[in-house]
C-alpha positions in Angstrom: 0.0 0.0 0.0 1.3 3.5 -0.9 0.1 6.7 0.5 -0.7 9.5 -2.0 2.7 11.1 -1.3 4.4 8.0 -2.5 5.6 6.8 0.9 5.0 3.1 1.7 2.5 2.3 4.4 4.6 2.2 7.6 2.0 0.5 9.8 3.7 -2.1 12.0 7.2 -0.7 11.3 9.6 1.3 13.5 10.8 4.8 13.1 14.3 5.5 14.4 14.9 9.1 15.3 17.9 10.7 13.6 20.4 12.9 15.5 19.6 16.6 15.2 15.9 16.2 14.8 15.4 19.3 16.9 12.7 17.9 19.2 14.2 16.6 22.5 11.1 14.5 23.2 12.2 12.4 20.2 15.9 12.3 20.9 17.0 8.7 20.3 13.4 7.7 20.2 12.2 4.4 18.6 8.6 4.7 17.5 6.3 1.8 16.7 3.8 3.0 14.0 0.3 1.7 14.9 -1.4 3.3 11.9 -0.3 5.1 8.8 -2.5 6.3 5.9 -3.1 9.4 3.7 -4.9 10.8 6.8 -1.8 10.8 8.9 0.0 8.5 11.3 -0.1 7.4 14.9 2.7 5.7 16.8 4.0 4.8 20.3 7.6 5.6 21.6 8.8 2.2 23.0 12.1 3.1 24.6 11.3 6.0 26.9 10.0 4.7 30.3 8.5 7.2 32.7 10.8 8.0 35.6 7.8 8.6 37.9 4.9 6.3 36.9 5.2 2.7 37.7 2.5 0.1 36.6 1.7 -0.6 40.3 1.0 3.2 40.9 -1.0 3.4 37.7 -3.2 0.4 38.6 -3.6 1.8 42.1 -4.8 5.1 40.7 -7.3 3.2 38.5 -8.5 1.2 41.5 -7.3 -2.1 39.9 -5.9 -4.5 42.4 -2.9 -6.4 40.9 -2.9 -10.1 41.4 0.1 -10.6 39.1 3.6 -9.4 40.1 4.3 -6.0 38.4 7.8 -5.6 40.0 9.2 -2.1 39.2 7.8 -2.0 35.7 7.4 1.5 34.5 4.7 3.1 32.2 6.4 4.5 29.1 6.1 7.9 27.5 4.2 7.0 24.4 4.5 10.5 22.9 3.6 14.1 23.4 -0.1 14.0 22.2 -2.9 13.3 24.8 -0.5 12.4 27.6 -3.4 11.6 29.8 -4.6 8.9 27.5 -3.3 5.3 28.0 -2.4 2.6 25.5 -1.1 -0.9 25.8 1.1 -2.2 22.9 1.0 -6.0 23.1 1.4 -9.4 21.5 -1.4 -10.7 19.2 -2.4 -13.4 21.8 -4.8 -11.0 23.4 -7.8 -9.1 22.0 -10.1 -6.9 24.1 -13.8 -7.5 24.1 -14.1 -3.7 23.7 -11.6 -2.6 21.2 -8.2 -3.7 20.0 -6.4 -2.4 16.9 -4.8 -5.4 15.1 -1.8 -3.7 13.8 -0.5 -6.8 12.1 -0.2 -10.5 12.9 2.3 -9.9 15.6 1.4 -6.6 17.3 -1.9 -5.3 18.6 -2.8 -2.1 20.6 -5.5 -1.6 23.1 -6.6 1.7 24.6 -9.3 0.5 26.9 -9.2 -0.2 30.6 -10.0 -3.9 30.3 -6.5 -4.8 29.0 -5.0 -3.4 32.2 -7.5 -5.4 34.3 -6.5 -8.6 32.4 -2.8 -7.7 32.9 -3.4 -7.2 36.6 -5.1 -10.6 36.9 -2.2 -12.3 35.0 -4.4 -13.4 32.0 -3.5 -10.6 29.6 -1.1 -10.6 26.7 2.2 -12.5 27.0 4.2 -9.4 25.9 3.1 -5.8 26.6 4.0 -2.3 27.5 1.8 0.4 28.8 2.2 4.0 27.6 0.8 7.4 28.3 0.4 9.6 25.2 1.2 8.9 21.6 3.1 10.4 18.7 0.8 11.8 16.0 1.4 13.2 12.5 -1.2 15.0 10.2 -1.5 14.3 6.5 1.9 14.3 4.8 3.7 15.4 7.9 5.5 12.1 8.6 6.4 11.7 4.9 8.0 15.2 5.0 10.0 14.3 8.1 11.2 11.2 6.3 12.2 13.2 3.2 14.2 15.6 5.5 16.1 12.6 7.0 14.3 12.9 10.4 13.7 9.2 10.6 15.1 5.9 9.5 12.6 3.0 9.1 13.2 -0.6 10.2 11.1 -3.7 10.8 9.5 -4.2 14.1 10.2 -7.4 16.0 8.9 -8.6 19.5 12.5 -9.1 20.6 13.3 -5.5 19.9 10.1 -4.0 21.2 9.4 -6.1 24.3 12.7 -7.8 25.3 15.5 -5.4 24.6 16.3 -3.1 27.5 15.1 0.4 26.8 18.5 2.1 26.8 19.6 -0.3 24.1 16.6 -0.3 21.7 17.7 2.7 19.6 21.1 1.3 18.9 19.7 -2.2 18.3 17.2 -0.8 15.8 20.1 1.0 13.9 22.2 -2.2 14.1 19.2 -4.1 12.4 19.8 -1.9 9.4 23.6 -2.3 9.5 24.1 1.3 10.8 26.4 2.2 13.6 25.2 4.9 15.9 28.8 6.3 16.1 28.7 7.0 12.3 25.5 9.1 12.3 25.7 12.9 12.0 23.1 15.5 12.8 24.0 17.2 9.6 22.2 16.1 6.4 23.8 15.9 3.1 22.8 15.7 -0.5 24.5 14.4 -3.6 
C-alpha cells in the first residue's frame, strides 16, 4: 500500500529518530507505528520509560488490584499527544472485548481499561508495554519528516520491542539496518 505522497505504508514498522531532529522529546526515540495512511500517522515511543509512573502506581490510581507481580515495571512515555490517555502495545495473543487495533499479525494495541484489568489478573497478553500519550502526524507530515532525513525505518520485532532493555533499543534498531550509531551525523547531506 502506498500513501498519496508515494511513501509506503509504515503501519507495523519502526521509526528510528535521527540525531539533530530538533525535538528533545524524540531524541534517540524508537517509535512503533500503529497506523499510517493518507490521513496521517499514529505511533508509540517504545524506549522511553517514565521516571515517575510505575505500573503498580497506575493500577492503584485506577483502583485495579494487581494479582500478578508487576515488579518495578514502568509506564512508558508514548508521545507528546494526549498524555493523559493510555495505550497498551501488546502481542497478538490478546484481544479486548471492547476494542483492540490489530496492527498486524504480531502486534496489537488496546486503549481501553480492560486490558489493564487482564494484565493485573495475570491473564493478559504475554508481551506488553503500557504507555501514556502517543506520537501523531497530520496528513503528509511524517512523509515530509522522512524526506528531511528525520527518521530511518526498520522492521518491528517482538524481541526488539518487548525484550531489549530500553536504553539499548535505539542502537539495536540501527544495528538491524547495519548502521552504527557512532557514524550518524546531525548534519544532512545531498549528492
